[in-house]
C-alpha positions in Angstrom: -80.5 235.2 181.2 -77.2 233.0 181.6 -76.6 230.4 178.9 -74.9 226.9 178.7 -72.5 225.9 181.8 -74.6 228.6 184.0 -77.8 226.5 183.9 -79.8 226.7 186.8 -81.5 223.6 188.1 -84.6 222.4 186.5 -87.3 220.2 187.4 -90.3 218.9 185.6 -92.4 221.5 187.6 -90.6 224.3 185.7 -92.2 223.2 182.5 -95.4 224.3 181.3 -97.7 223.1 178.7 -96.1 225.1 175.8 -92.7 223.6 176.8 -93.8 220.1 176.6 -95.5 220.7 173.4 -92.3 222.4 171.8 -90.3 219.4 173.1 -92.8 217.0 171.6 -92.8 218.6 168.3 -88.8 218.8 168.5 -88.8 215.0 168.9 -90.0 214.6 165.4 -87.3 217.0 163.8 -85.7 220.1 163.7 -88.0 223.1 163.7 -88.0 226.9 163.2 -89.3 229.4 166.0 -91.7 230.6 163.4 -93.1 227.1 162.7 -93.2 226.1 166.2 -95.4 229.6 167.0 -97.5 228.7 163.9 -98.0 225.0 165.0 -98.7 225.9 168.5 -100.7 229.0 167.8 -98.6 231.1 169.9 -96.6 234.3 169.3 -93.1 234.2 168.1 -91.8 236.0 170.8 -93.5 233.9 173.6 -92.0 230.9 171.7 -88.5 232.6 171.8 -88.6 233.2 175.4 -89.7 229.3 176.0 -86.8 228.4 173.8 -84.5 230.6 175.7 -85.6 228.5 178.9 -85.4 225.3 177.2 -82.1 226.2 176.0 -81.0 227.2 179.7 -82.3 224.1 181.2 -80.3 221.9 178.3 -83.1 220.3 176.7 -83.2 222.2 173.4 -80.6 223.9 171.3 -80.2 226.2 168.2 -78.8 224.4 165.6 -78.8 227.2 163.2 -79.0 230.6 164.4 -79.6 232.6 161.0 -82.7 230.5 160.5 -83.6 230.0 164.2 -83.8 226.2 164.0 -83.9 224.4 166.9 -83.5 220.7 167.9 -83.9 218.6 171.0 -80.9 217.7 172.9 -80.4 213.8 174.8 -81.6 215.2 177.9 -85.0 216.8 176.3 -85.5 213.2 174.6 -85.0 211.7 177.9 -87.6 213.7 179.7 -90.1 213.1 177.0 -89.9 209.2 177.5 
């Protein structure tokens, strides 16, 4: 999947319930992939896939790759409002 400047267009219909829940948790602060998986009772691989899409759409970004720590972007915050 392409990253960064190769973003494909995204509208709210592309988001599923898990995406919205991830963004909601990230509005409260940075979270690791595992902590998101635990809080949402989802498999970490599924959360990784959803985080890839959220990054693709510019709604979340990886703050620290070594710990898989993610944060919401300004665009993600705006979408949540």
